Backbone bond lengths (Angstrom), bond angles and torsions (degrees), N, CA, C in turn:
res aa  C-N    CA-C-N  psi(-1)  N-CA   C-N-CA  omega(-1)  CA-C   N-CA-C  phi
1 M - - - 1.462 - - 1.535 109.92 -
2 S 1.354 115.55 -42.39 1.467 118.38 179.58 1.504 112.25 -65.47
3 E 1.320 118.11 -31.00 1.454 121.28 177.52 1.522 109.85 -66.85
4 I 1.376 116.05 -41.64 1.473 117.82 -179.28 1.519 110.04 -63.53
5 V 1.366 116.57 -42.46 1.499 121.31 -179.04 1.490 108.07 -63.86
6 S 1.333 119.77 -43.04 1.447 121.54 -177.60 1.558 111.12 -67.12
7 T 1.313 116.93 -41.72 1.451 120.27 177.67 1.532 112.27 -62.68
8 T 1.359 114.50 -46.43 1.470 119.32 179.45 1.513 110.24 -62.69
9 A 1.347 118.20 -40.82 1.434 121.08 178.58 1.524 112.52 -61.78
10 T 1.363 115.83 -40.86 1.460 120.85 177.41 1.542 112.61 -60.25
11 L 1.348 112.13 -47.91 1.499 119.04 177.99 1.518 111.11 -63.93
12 T 1.322 115.42 -36.81 1.480 118.27 178.40 1.485 111.21 -65.39
13 G 1.368 118.76 -42.65 1.433 122.21 174.97 1.509 115.33 -57.53
14 R 1.357 113.40 -43.46 1.490 118.91 178.36 1.532 110.83 -61.18
15 E 1.335 114.67 -48.36 1.486 118.40 -177.50 1.542 110.78 -64.61
16 L 1.289 116.72 -38.75 1.453 123.39 179.97 1.554 109.34 -65.18
17 R 1.251 118.77 -45.00 1.456 121.89 179.02 1.535 111.18 -62.72
18 D 1.328 116.50 -46.45 1.452 122.23 179.99 1.556 111.18 -61.51
19 A 1.314 114.38 -41.94 1.464 118.18 -178.58 1.512 113.13 -69.38
20 L 1.348 116.34 -40.10 1.457 121.49 179.04 1.516 111.67 -67.55
21 R 1.322 118.23 -25.49 1.486 120.52 178.89 1.530 110.42 -86.87
22 S 1.301 118.73 -13.41 1.465 123.18 -177.46 1.541 110.43 -74.76
23 R 1.367 113.99 158.68 1.459 117.95 -178.59 1.499 112.72 -74.21
24 W 1.317 117.01 -28.95 1.474 118.66 -174.09 1.496 111.28 -63.69
25 F 1.371 117.93 -33.32 1.422 119.83 179.56 1.522 113.01 -63.33
26 L 1.355 115.00 -48.37 1.447 118.85 177.78 1.494 112.60 -65.00
27 M 1.341 117.07 -41.47 1.458 123.20 -176.39 1.535 109.40 -62.81
28 Y 1.355 117.15 -50.65 1.422 119.20 -176.43 1.543 112.67 -68.83
29 T 1.331 116.06 -32.77 1.468 118.46 177.07 1.493 113.96 -65.87
30 I 1.355 115.77 -45.21 1.457 122.00 177.17 1.506 109.92 -63.41
31 A 1.336 117.25 -46.83 1.450 121.31 -176.68 1.535 111.10 -64.47
32 F 1.331 117.92 -38.72 1.442 121.31 179.76 1.543 110.45 -67.24
33 A 1.297 117.30 -44.58 1.456 120.92 179.61 1.545 110.22 -63.18
34 A 1.371 116.01 -47.40 1.460 119.86 -178.86 1.536 111.69 -61.90
35 L 1.287 114.21 -43.30 1.513 117.34 -179.73 1.543 109.57 -67.76
36 G 1.339 116.86 -34.51 1.450 119.96 179.74 1.540 112.47 -62.87
37 L 1.341 113.71 -41.46 1.453 120.34 176.40 1.554 109.95 -67.11
38 A 1.268 116.08 -40.34 1.477 119.47 176.26 1.520 111.85 -60.64
39 V 1.353 115.98 -43.78 1.456 118.89 176.76 1.521 111.20 -58.74
40 S 1.353 117.34 -39.09 1.425 120.83 -178.95 1.550 109.64 -64.47
41 Y 1.274 118.18 -40.95 1.500 120.12 179.54 1.521 109.04 -66.23
42 V 1.355 116.15 -41.84 1.472 117.74 178.60 1.549 112.13 -63.46
43 S 1.330 113.17 -41.67 1.500 117.61 179.83 1.491 112.38 -62.74
44 A 1.380 116.88 -27.37 1.416 121.49 -179.53 1.523 114.37 -89.08
45 A 1.347 114.82 -0.41 1.499 118.13 -174.61 1.455 112.27 -61.20
46 N 1.418 117.05 -32.42 1.447 118.66 -177.26 1.517 115.17 -92.30
47 V 1.351 115.04 5.55 1.440 117.65 -179.32 1.526 110.18 -126.09
48 G 1.352 114.90 32.92 1.462 119.51 171.61 1.506 114.73 95.02
49 G 1.325 118.97 12.53 1.419 121.46 177.30 1.500 116.08 83.39
50 G 1.330 118.48 -174.35 1.455 121.77 -174.79 1.448 112.94 78.25
51 L 1.316 114.70 -161.46 1.523 121.94 -177.29 1.511 108.21 -97.11
52 A 1.330 116.17 131.34 1.467 121.46 179.55 1.534 108.67 -74.92
53 G 1.330 115.19 163.28 1.452 120.00 179.91 1.500 113.44 -72.39
54 F 1.305 115.99 177.77 1.523 121.14 -175.66 1.535 108.88 -61.37
55 G 1.339 118.59 -46.76 1.424 118.89 -174.78 1.492 114.20 -63.49
56 R 1.380 116.03 -45.62 1.444 119.99 176.84 1.499 112.91 -63.66
57 T 1.334 116.08 -39.69 1.493 118.32 177.03 1.491 112.32 -63.64
58 S 1.369 115.91 -40.23 1.476 118.21 -179.74 1.500 110.76 -61.18
59 A 1.304 117.44 -41.71 1.482 121.05 177.41 1.503 111.84 -59.87
60 G 1.386 116.39 -41.51 1.430 120.53 179.13 1.534 114.23 -70.33
61 L 1.368 114.82 -30.59 1.460 120.78 -178.37 1.523 112.72 -69.62
62 V 1.329 117.44 -21.40 1.506 118.74 -175.62 1.496 111.00 -59.06
63 N 1.341 117.95 -43.96 1.468 119.65 -178.13 1.543 109.74 -72.57
64 L 1.340 115.90 -31.37 1.466 118.34 176.51 1.534 111.18 -64.65
65 V 1.313 114.93 -45.42 1.479 119.61 179.22 1.544 108.96 -60.79
66 L 1.292 119.01 -41.07 1.484 120.77 -177.30 1.485 112.56 -62.08
67 L 1.322 116.64 -25.78 1.486 120.46 179.74 1.532 111.94 -90.32
68 V 1.362 116.86 -45.33 1.479 118.25 -170.79 1.466 115.50 -86.98
69 V 1.301 117.99 -45.91 1.470 124.36 -173.36 1.531 112.44 -62.08
70 P 1.368 119.27 -50.15 1.484 117.33 177.82 1.502 114.57 -59.87
71 L 1.366 116.19 -37.75 1.462 118.46 178.30 1.523 111.80 -65.67
72 M 1.361 115.99 -42.32 1.420 121.03 178.48 1.543 111.66 -62.89
73 S 1.297 117.65 -43.16 1.498 121.48 -176.31 1.543 108.61 -72.66
74 L 1.310 117.79 -46.79 1.479 119.82 -177.74 1.505 112.66 -59.73
75 T 1.338 115.67 -46.68 1.475 118.43 -179.99 1.523 113.87 -67.28
76 A 1.358 115.41 -34.95 1.483 118.59 177.66 1.520 111.25 -64.86
77 G 1.336 113.18 -45.11 1.499 117.24 178.97 1.494 111.84 -68.70
78 A 1.314 117.78 -39.59 1.493 120.06 -174.38 1.510 111.85 -68.04
79 G 1.359 117.44 -27.24 1.441 119.51 -175.73 1.534 114.44 -88.17
80 T 1.312 116.74 -10.24 1.467 116.63 -166.35 1.565 112.55 -75.17
81 I 1.306 119.52 -53.73 1.472 121.26 179.75 1.500 111.26 -78.61
82 A 1.297 118.16 -38.95 1.490 120.26 179.32 1.518 112.34 -64.00
83 S 1.352 116.24 -33.74 1.453 119.74 175.65 1.507 113.07 -67.24
84 D 1.295 115.42 -45.30 1.491 119.45 175.70 1.506 113.93 -62.67
85 R 1.341 115.43 -38.29 1.464 118.88 176.75 1.512 111.67 -66.13
86 E 1.313 117.70 -44.38 1.462 121.44 -178.56 1.523 111.79 -64.96
87 R 1.354 118.01 -36.64 1.503 121.02 -178.41 1.518 111.51 -84.58
88 G 1.325 118.53 -6.62 1.461 120.07 -177.55 1.534 112.19 85.01
89 M 1.302 117.45 -0.13 1.468 121.34 178.19 1.518 113.97 -64.77
90 L 1.316 114.86 -32.17 1.485 120.44 -176.47 1.528 109.12 -63.42
91 L 1.310 116.75 -41.88 1.532 118.54 176.50 1.509 111.32 -57.63
92 Y 1.331 114.31 -43.02 1.492 119.49 -177.26 1.546 108.97 -64.68
93 L 1.323 117.33 -45.78 1.432 119.92 -177.45 1.507 112.30 -65.19
94 L 1.343 117.61 -39.65 1.444 121.73 -178.35 1.528 112.16 -74.18
95 A 1.356 114.32 -14.99 1.497 118.43 177.18 1.525 110.15 -77.38
96 Q 1.322 116.86 -12.49 1.475 121.75 179.69 1.504 109.57 -84.28
97 P 1.305 117.62 162.27 1.497 120.50 -177.88 1.561 111.23 -72.29
98 I 1.274 117.24 62.95 1.442 122.12 177.12 1.543 109.45 -133.12
99 T 1.307 116.26 158.44 1.458 119.57 175.89 1.515 109.28 -95.92
100 R 1.277 116.00 165.11 1.465 122.86 178.09 1.537 110.90 -65.57
101 T 1.364 113.41 -36.69 1.487 117.22 -179.47 1.515 109.15 -66.21
102 E 1.326 116.61 -42.42 1.474 118.37 178.72 1.537 110.83 -62.56
103 L 1.328 117.15 -41.11 1.452 120.42 178.22 1.537 112.60 -60.00
104 L 1.340 113.55 -46.95 1.442 120.49 -178.45 1.576 110.79 -64.74
105 L 1.322 113.71 -43.15 1.504 117.08 179.83 1.512 111.43 -67.44
106 G 1.345 116.42 -37.38 1.450 119.39 178.09 1.527 112.76 -63.82
107 K 1.313 115.38 -39.53 1.450 120.67 -179.95 1.530 108.89 -67.82
108 F 1.304 115.21 -41.55 1.515 119.01 -179.87 1.532 110.70 -61.94
109 I 1.309 116.47 -50.33 1.472 121.40 -177.55 1.506 110.50 -63.43
110 G 1.360 119.04 -42.91 1.398 121.31 179.81 1.516 113.51 -63.75
111 L 1.294 117.90 -43.52 1.432 121.46 177.06 1.500 111.54 -67.96
112 A 1.348 116.26 -38.88 1.447 120.12 177.38 1.524 113.52 -59.77
113 L 1.346 114.54 -41.42 1.484 119.13 176.85 1.514 110.11 -64.86
114 T 1.325 118.62 -39.48 1.420 121.50 176.32 1.504 113.76 -61.17
115 L 1.352 116.32 -44.45 1.410 119.41 177.57 1.516 113.71 -64.79
116 V 1.344 116.15 -37.55 1.434 120.92 174.93 1.525 111.01 -58.70
117 C 1.341 115.69 -44.79 1.450 119.94 -179.43 1.520 111.87 -64.76
118 S 1.341 117.70 -40.50 1.425 122.05 177.29 1.534 113.38 -63.96
119 I 1.343 114.92 -44.10 1.462 118.40 179.61 1.488 111.83 -68.61
120 C 1.314 117.94 -43.46 1.451 121.02 -179.64 1.574 110.67 -65.40
121 L 1.328 118.62 -38.56 1.433 120.80 176.07 1.504 111.25 -63.01
122 G 1.344 116.69 -43.29 1.452 121.82 179.89 1.451 111.13 -62.15
123 F 1.327 119.87 -49.77 1.457 123.52 -179.67 1.548 110.40 -68.51
124 G 1.307 115.02 -35.96 1.473 118.56 177.11 1.487 114.17 -62.35
125 V 1.332 116.15 -41.52 1.489 116.66 176.61 1.500 110.55 -63.56
126 V 1.316 117.96 -43.52 1.482 119.89 178.81 1.526 110.99 -59.21
127 A 1.360 116.26 -47.85 1.454 119.55 -177.72 1.538 110.85 -64.36
128 A 1.335 116.67 -39.12 1.480 119.57 -177.93 1.531 109.90 -64.67
129 V 1.337 115.67 -46.82 1.431 119.40 -177.20 1.529 111.28 -66.16
130 L 1.354 117.10 -38.22 1.454 120.06 177.61 1.538 110.14 -66.03
131 A 1.314 118.39 -40.70 1.484 121.34 177.67 1.461 110.70 -65.25
132 W 1.334 119.32 -42.29 1.457 123.03 -178.48 1.543 111.44 -66.18
133 S 1.333 116.39 -30.57 1.447 120.79 -179.74 1.508 112.57 -81.33
134 G 1.358 118.77 -2.44 1.405 123.37 177.26 1.530 113.63 81.44
135 S 1.323 118.46 26.62 1.446 123.20 -178.34 1.555 107.81 -76.61
136 A 1.319 116.92 -174.30 1.445 122.11 -178.54 1.511 111.46 -54.54
137 T 1.281 115.97 147.91 1.472 121.19 -174.43 1.535 112.43 -109.09
138 H 1.302 117.86 34.10 1.469 121.70 175.17 1.504 111.11 -122.80
139 P 1.350 117.46 79.94 1.437 121.73 -170.92 1.559 111.97 -84.29
140 A 1.325 120.32 12.70 1.452 121.27 -176.01 1.561 111.03 -56.85
141 S 1.289 117.49 -43.37 1.495 119.38 -179.96 1.432 112.02 -63.75
142 L 1.327 120.65 -33.17 1.473 123.90 179.96 1.538 108.50 -69.33
143 F 1.323 116.83 -42.44 1.481 120.40 177.38 1.522 112.30 -63.87
144 Q 1.339 115.84 -40.44 1.432 120.53 178.48 1.511 110.13 -64.62
145 L 1.342 118.48 -42.46 1.444 121.82 175.62 1.485 112.38 -62.06
146 A 1.323 118.82 -39.78 1.441 122.58 177.95 1.516 111.34 -60.06
147 G 1.333 117.57 -43.68 1.441 121.35 174.65 1.464 116.06 -60.99
148 L 1.344 115.96 -42.41 1.468 120.27 178.58 1.546 109.97 -69.21
149 T 1.310 115.85 -33.02 1.466 120.46 178.20 1.560 109.73 -64.96
150 V 1.283 115.99 -41.18 1.498 118.09 176.28 1.493 110.77 -63.76
151 A 1.296 119.91 -39.54 1.472 122.12 177.13 1.515 110.38 -61.00
152 L 1.321 116.45 -44.21 1.494 118.38 178.27 1.490 110.44 -64.47
153 A 1.352 118.29 -40.19 1.450 121.44 -177.04 1.529 110.11 -63.95
154 L 1.347 117.79 -38.44 1.461 120.99 179.76 1.537 111.00 -66.69
155 A 1.345 115.25 -39.81 1.476 117.88 179.02 1.546 110.51 -64.37
156 M 1.320 115.44 -43.39 1.500 118.96 -177.40 1.552 109.77 -70.27
157 L 1.331 116.63 -33.04 1.454 120.83 178.64 1.506 109.54 -64.00
158 S 1.343 116.11 -42.62 1.476 120.62 178.92 1.514 110.28 -61.76
159 V 1.356 117.97 -43.74 1.514 119.59 176.74 1.515 109.91 -63.84
160 G 1.334 120.18 -38.21 1.422 122.13 -179.61 1.551 112.40 -65.53
161 I 1.311 117.75 -39.65 1.437 120.57 174.50 1.491 112.71 -63.85
162 L 1.320 116.97 -36.47 1.456 120.86 176.09 1.510 111.97 -61.91
163 L 1.331 115.55 -40.77 1.502 119.57 176.97 1.571 108.08 -65.28
164 S 1.308 117.18 -36.29 1.432 120.94 -174.56 1.526 111.21 -68.27
165 T 1.330 117.20 -27.31 1.484 120.18 178.52 1.553 113.20 -69.69
166 F 1.361 114.53 -24.50 1.466 120.08 178.96 1.508 111.91 -80.92
167 A 1.314 117.66 -40.08 1.446 122.42 -168.61 1.538 113.31 -79.68
168 R 1.312 116.56 144.46 1.441 120.11 174.14 1.518 110.99 -102.61
169 R 1.312 118.67 -11.98 1.486 123.17 177.51 1.533 109.05 -124.16
170 T 1.311 112.92 142.77 1.499 116.95 -178.01 1.515 110.40 -64.72
171 S 1.340 118.41 -38.33 1.463 121.49 -178.87 1.501 110.77 -60.53
172 V 1.321 117.08 -39.91 1.477 120.82 179.45 1.554 111.24 -65.10
173 A 1.362 113.99 -41.98 1.448 118.62 -178.55 1.553 111.06 -66.34
174 I 1.333 115.39 -43.85 1.482 118.74 178.03 1.484 112.90 -63.63
175 A 1.372 116.28 -41.99 1.473 119.08 178.28 1.509 111.99 -62.18
176 S 1.338 116.00 -41.33 1.480 121.22 177.53 1.574 109.63 -61.89
177 A 1.309 116.90 -41.71 1.446 120.23 179.46 1.527 111.32 -63.36
178 V 1.338 116.93 -43.19 1.461 119.24 177.56 1.498 113.03 -62.92
179 F 1.318 115.08 -41.65 1.488 120.62 178.84 1.575 109.83 -62.23
180 L 1.315 115.38 -43.16 1.427 118.97 178.77 1.528 111.51 -66.74
181 W 1.285 117.44 -37.19 1.491 121.14 175.34 1.497 111.55 -62.18
182 L 1.350 118.59 -41.94 1.419 121.53 175.86 1.517 111.52 -62.14
183 A 1.317 116.54 -40.17 1.475 120.05 178.41 1.508 110.92 -64.43
184 F 1.306 116.25 -44.84 1.481 118.58 -177.57 1.537 109.83 -66.31
185 V 1.380 117.30 -41.26 1.430 120.04 -173.37 1.552 114.41 -76.93
186 F 1.314 114.36 -46.27 1.484 121.78 -171.45 1.516 112.83 -105.32
187 V 1.339 118.10 -54.90 1.418 121.03 -170.10 1.529 111.14 -63.84
188 S 1.343 116.83 -37.48 1.481 118.28 -176.09 1.546 110.57 -67.50
189 D 1.339 116.81 -41.07 1.492 119.04 178.77 1.515 110.61 -64.52
190 L 1.316 117.92 -43.78 1.425 121.67 -177.24 1.566 108.65 -69.85
191 G 1.367 116.83 -35.06 1.477 118.77 177.68 1.522 112.01 -67.10
192 L 1.324 115.50 -40.99 1.484 118.68 177.91 1.523 111.53 -61.25
193 M 1.373 113.91 -44.38 1.475 118.10 -178.87 1.505 109.92 -64.51
194 A 1.327 117.21 -44.28 1.485 119.85 -178.61 1.504 110.65 -67.95
195 G 1.340 118.88 -39.21 1.432 121.39 179.17 1.520 112.21 -65.84
196 A 1.298 116.83 -42.47 1.447 123.61 179.57 1.535 109.99 -60.72
197 M 1.330 116.72 -42.11 1.433 120.82 -178.22 1.557 113.05 -78.94
198 T 1.310 115.79 -36.89 1.458 119.47 -175.64 1.525 112.54 -78.59
199 F 1.348 115.52 -49.17 1.431 121.86 -173.74 1.559 112.80 -98.70
200 K 1.313 116.45 3.02 1.491 120.98 177.81 1.557 109.51 52.01
201 L 1.334 112.88 53.36 1.474 118.45 -178.13 1.515 112.97 -63.70
202 P 1.328 117.84 131.10 1.470 117.72 173.76 1.470 112.73 -60.56
203 I 1.342 117.47 161.20 1.426 121.52 -173.43 1.564 109.73 -64.36
204 E 1.369 116.98 -37.46 1.434 119.14 -178.13 1.486 112.23 -66.17
205 Q 1.408 116.53 -35.82 1.475 118.67 178.05 1.496 111.46 -71.98
206 L 1.311 116.30 -34.88 1.484 120.10 178.54 1.562 108.60 -64.06
207 F 1.277 116.52 -40.94 1.488 118.07 177.05 1.515 111.39 -68.57
208 G 1.308 118.39 -34.79 1.493 120.42 177.50 1.503 111.57 -65.39
209 W 1.361 117.19 -40.15 1.430 120.42 177.45 1.515 112.26 -68.21
210 S 1.325 115.88 -34.25 1.455 120.79 178.12 1.522 110.48 -64.00
211 M 1.295 117.06 -33.65 1.481 120.51 -179.14 1.525 111.81 -70.15
212 V 1.330 118.64 -13.48 1.465 122.52 177.40 1.508 110.46 -70.48
213 N 1.321 116.53 -32.28 1.444 121.02 -176.14 1.567 109.78 -95.08
214 P 1.334 118.28 118.90 1.444 119.09 -178.06 1.553 113.94 -64.47
215 L 1.329 115.94 -26.81 1.428 118.09 175.64 1.568 113.23 -68.30
216 Q 1.289 114.54 -37.18 1.488 120.68 174.60 1.554 110.38 -64.65
217 V 1.301 115.12 -41.12 1.487 121.56 176.69 1.524 109.86 -58.92
218 F 1.317 116.55 -50.32 1.448 122.14 177.60 1.547 111.37 -59.51
219 K 1.301 115.64 -44.75 1.447 119.58 -178.75 1.543 112.16 -59.17
220 M 1.319 113.99 -49.02 1.474 117.25 -179.49 1.551 112.14 -65.78
221 W 1.349 115.92 -38.84 1.441 118.20 178.60 1.513 113.34 -67.49
222 A 1.347 114.56 -39.86 1.459 118.73 -178.51 1.533 109.33 -69.63
223 L 1.326 118.15 -43.12 1.474 118.79 179.98 1.511 110.44 -63.77
224 R 1.312 117.48 -38.92 1.485 119.29 176.65 1.516 110.87 -66.52
225 S 1.306 118.61 -36.03 1.465 121.46 178.86 1.532 112.31 -69.51
226 V 1.292 114.65 -37.08 1.526 116.98 -179.09 1.480 111.73 -82.59
227 D 1.330 117.72 -44.19 1.452 119.64 -175.64 1.506 115.26 -101.33
228 A 1.379 116.84 -7.62 1.462 121.86 -175.66 1.506 113.59 59.35
229 S 1.340 117.38 23.63 1.450 120.21 -179.59 1.548 108.38 -161.83
230 L 1.310 116.27 148.25 1.435 122.08 176.00 1.572 112.68 -105.23
231 D 1.355 114.09 20.96 1.485 116.62 -177.53 1.515 112.18 -63.00
232 V 1.334 116.27 -23.41 1.486 118.91 -179.39 1.531 110.75 -69.03
233 L 1.259 118.27 -17.48 1.465 120.25 178.06 1.523 113.81 -86.06
234 G 1.346 117.31 -0.60 1.421 119.73 176.80 1.526 112.39 89.20
235 P 1.381 114.20 -155.89 1.475 119.09 179.20 1.550 115.27 -58.29
236 A 1.321 117.15 -33.23 1.456 119.47 179.10 1.513 110.43 -69.09
237 G 1.353 118.57 -37.53 1.414 120.48 175.23 1.504 112.44 -64.98
238 L 1.301 117.37 -45.01 1.456 121.23 178.36 1.530 111.16 -60.89
239 Y 1.319 117.83 -41.51 1.434 122.34 179.16 1.510 111.47 -60.71
240 V 1.354 115.09 -48.05 1.472 118.87 179.99 1.508 111.87 -63.31
241 E 1.337 116.70 -43.00 1.433 121.70 179.92 1.500 112.33 -59.99
242 Q 1.312 117.93 -41.55 1.452 122.98 -178.95 1.499 112.24 -77.63
243 T 1.335 118.80 -33.37 1.488 122.42 -174.80 1.557 110.26 -82.41
244 C 1.281 116.89 -47.08 1.490 120.63 -174.30 1.499 114.59 -91.31
245 G 1.313 114.28 -36.55 1.481 119.15 176.09 1.490 113.65 58.38
246 R 1.307 119.00 -122.96 1.472 123.45 -174.57 1.511 113.20 -69.41
247 S 1.334 117.82 -19.05 1.468 119.58 -178.51 1.505 112.82 -82.93
248 L 1.290 117.89 -0.48 1.489 121.23 178.73 1.508 113.17 -57.26
249 G 1.336 116.31 -45.67 1.453 118.83 -179.19 1.520 110.73 -59.84
250 A 1.298 119.21 -41.65 1.472 123.32 -177.50 1.552 109.61 -66.05
251 I 1.364 114.32 -39.79 1.461 119.86 177.50 1.525 112.76 -61.71
252 F 1.345 115.31 -47.87 1.442 120.02 179.17 1.544 110.89 -65.13
253 A 1.349 117.28 -39.94 1.491 119.26 178.53 1.513 111.62 -65.14
254 A 1.364 117.52 -39.20 1.485 119.80 178.08 1.500 110.14 -64.99
255 A 1.341 119.87 -38.80 1.436 121.92 -178.30 1.495 111.21 -65.19
256 L 1.359 116.91 -46.40 1.512 118.91 178.23 1.514 111.68 -68.26
257 C 1.293 119.14 -32.83 1.514 120.50 175.23 1.503 109.76 -64.37
258 A 1.308 118.38 -42.32 1.451 121.70 178.42 1.528 111.65 -61.37
259 W 1.322 114.30 -40.38 1.498 119.33 178.62 1.502 110.17 -69.49
260 T 1.294 118.61 -21.15 1.506 119.76 175.74 1.531 113.92 -86.58
261 V 1.356 115.28 -44.47 1.434 119.58 -174.48 1.528 112.11 -78.06
262 C 1.310 117.64 -48.47 1.483 120.57 -174.86 1.483 115.15 -58.14
263 P 1.347 119.95 -52.48 1.462 119.12 178.62 1.580 111.55 -60.05
264 L 1.292 117.57 -33.59 1.452 120.70 -179.41 1.486 109.51 -68.97
265 L 1.334 120.56 -42.57 1.424 122.99 176.53 1.505 112.03 -62.08
266 V 1.338 116.67 -44.02 1.501 119.96 178.24 1.529 108.67 -63.29
267 A 1.306 118.84 -42.91 1.439 121.05 177.73 1.504 114.48 -59.62
268 S 1.373 115.52 -37.72 1.461 121.72 178.53 1.532 108.78 -64.92
269 L 1.318 118.02 -44.39 1.446 120.38 -179.70 1.520 112.51 -64.84
270 L 1.355 115.67 -42.92 1.480 119.34 179.75 1.555 110.29 -68.78
271 F 1.315 117.79 -36.84 1.443 121.83 -175.87 1.528 111.39 -64.48
272 R 1.342 114.49 -32.39 1.460 118.85 -179.71 1.544 110.74 -70.88
273 R 1.304 118.78 -24.25 1.419 122.64 -178.65 1.528 115.13 -98.22
274 R 1.285 115.43 -17.51 1.484 120.65 -176.70 1.519 111.44 -80.32
275 S 1.304 115.63 148.77 1.492 120.13 177.12 1.535 107.69 -73.03
276 A 1.314 114.75 154.83 1.451 120.16 179.90 1.559 112.61 -84.37
277 V 1.332 115.43 -2.41 1.444 120.93 -179.35 1.530 110.17 -122.60
């Protein structure tokens, strides 16, 4: 058991160092922090300008997270195994005294730590600038949103790694990740709206289909965390609030955990059977 932990930790360190030295880490961190500050200015536009408080900024950041973080996580995961396979590095790694499960787990943990660093730095810059500017001093909602953002990032990273086990070329893996990101962000919302209007879906079925999309799960959980209410989602939000009540948090947590664990397990099974070239 200690050998497995040691090997996984070594692989995690390698993946973490490679990711931190890559351009995408710096690019996404700077972009996320800059866009977060821009959202704060936009949120404050109706209250006399300047930087909005923590609560208002957290509400504005929800939509920003829905666009940036899934794309960042999906592409990071999709490129990891496919890139090593394309460069021939995967053959070299598997020639070492390690198992494929250890390699996959090490890559996942290393990239997960990188994403956590990027997200925390982005939120940290926003929080520091807001505090320095003398904005509201109740950052609890921002910290809650950061935690939920990490949960979403881990789920999307797991899906990205699953895509990477299929692809033999990095370009194919990245393209598949971008297509899936578009489907999660845009197609699912439009599909739910069209289905609700065309098939007259009951509210409980509409909520059930929403739970299939991890981005919708994050959105509902984040809005409830920031506003303590799902009224903004209309009748479906009111129905869920009244029906599930205090168990909503556990339901959302279970859904995101399933989106993290299940794709990773499937990726592990496929990776054992796939050729290294």
